[in-house]
C-alpha positions as CSV (number, residue, x, y, z in Angstrom):
1,X,-0.1,-0.1,-0.1
2,X,0.9,3.7,-0.6
3,X,0.9,6.0,1.9
4,X,-0.5,9.1,1.3
5,X,0.9,11.3,3.6
6,X,5.2,10.6,4.7
7,X,5.3,12.8,7.3
8,X,2.1,11.2,8.8
9,X,3.5,10.9,12.5
10,X,4.3,7.2,14.0
11,X,5.1,6.8,17.7
12,X,8.1,5.1,18.7
13,X,7.6,2.6,21.7
14,X,11.4,1.5,21.9
15,X,11.6,0.0,25.6
16,X,9.9,-0.5,28.4
17,X,9.9,2.9,29.7
18,X,8.3,4.4,26.7
19,X,5.7,1.6,26.6
20,X,5.2,2.6,30.0
21,X,5.0,6.3,30.2
22,X,2.8,5.8,27.3
23,X,0.3,3.9,28.7
24,X,0.2,6.7,31.2
25,X,-0.4,9.3,28.5
26,X,-3.4,8.2,27.3
27,X,-4.4,5.5,29.7
28,X,-7.7,3.6,29.6
29,X,-8.4,1.9,32.8
30,X,-10.5,-1.4,32.6
31,X,-11.1,-4.2,35.4
32,X,-8.1,-2.8,37.6
33,X,-5.7,-3.0,34.6
34,X,-4.4,0.2,32.7
35,X,-4.8,-0.3,28.4
36,X,-3.7,2.3,26.1
37,X,-6.5,4.6,24.7
38,X,-6.2,3.9,21.3
39,X,-8.8,6.6,20.1
40,X,-7.0,9.4,22.6
41,X,-4.0,7.8,21.3
42,X,-5.2,8.5,17.3
43,X,-5.7,12.4,18.1
44,X,-2.1,12.8,17.9
45,X,-0.2,9.8,16.1
46,X,-1.5,7.7,12.9
47,X,0.5,5.1,14.4
48,X,2.6,3.1,17.1
49,X,5.6,1.3,15.8
50,X,6.3,-1.5,19.0
51,X,9.8,-2.1,17.8
52,X,11.9,-5.6,18.5
53,X,13.5,-4.5,21.9
54,X,10.4,-3.2,23.2
55,X,8.5,-6.1,22.8
56,X,10.8,-8.0,24.2
57,X,11.7,-6.2,27.0
58,X,7.7,-6.0,27.9
59,X,6.2,-9.3,27.4
60,X,4.1,-10.7,29.5
61,X,5.1,-7.7,32.5
62,X,2.9,-5.8,33.7
63,X,4.6,-1.9,34.1
64,X,3.1,0.8,37.2
65,X,1.9,3.5,35.9
66,X,-0.2,6.6,37.6
67,X,-3.6,5.1,37.4
68,X,-1.8,1.0,38.3
69,X,-1.1,-1.2,37.0
70,X,-0.4,-1.4,32.7
71,X,-1.5,-4.1,31.5
72,X,0.4,-7.5,29.8
73,X,1.9,-6.2,26.7
74,X,1.2,-9.4,24.5
75,X,2.8,-7.7,21.1
76,X,4.2,-10.7,18.7
77,X,6.3,-8.9,16.5
78,X,8.0,-5.3,15.7
79,X,5.2,-3.9,14.0
80,X,2.7,-0.4,13.3
81,X,-0.4,-0.5,14.7
82,X,-2.3,2.1,12.7
83,X,-4.5,4.7,13.9
84,X,-5.9,6.5,11.2
85,X,-5.8,5.5,7.7
86,X,-2.7,7.0,5.1
87,X,-2.9,5.1,2.4
88,X,-4.3,4.6,-1.1
89,X,-3.7,2.1,-4.2
90,X,-4.3,-1.2,-2.6
91,X,-1.9,-3.7,-5.0
92,X,-1.2,-7.1,-4.2
93,X,2.1,-7.6,-4.5
94,X,2.3,-11.4,-3.9
95,X,1.1,-14.7,-3.4
96,X,3.5,-17.1,-1.0
97,X,2.0,-21.0,-0.9
98,X,3.2,-23.7,1.4
99,X,6.1,-26.0,0.6
100,X,4.9,-28.7,-0.5
101,X,7.3,-31.6,0.7
102,X,7.9,-34.9,-1.3
């Protein structure tokens, strides 16, 4: 997909500290845990990028934030969660078929 706005602001989460700071800035308390309020995040950022380093540092752990303990993130691979659409021209690039063992 082609990005229509290359200046789209993407938040870079690169450590356990930036994850905790992020959740603390955009808290949504639910059932005793603090989650990111993605609607509020979308007001400031087009997307959130979780690096591999941050995933390794946070996977399954809860961190203290202003409103309690942040829910453990289970972000399995480095990626960007796009919160606002900044793309045009969907085009299929490749289909990878599973390997057929002989």
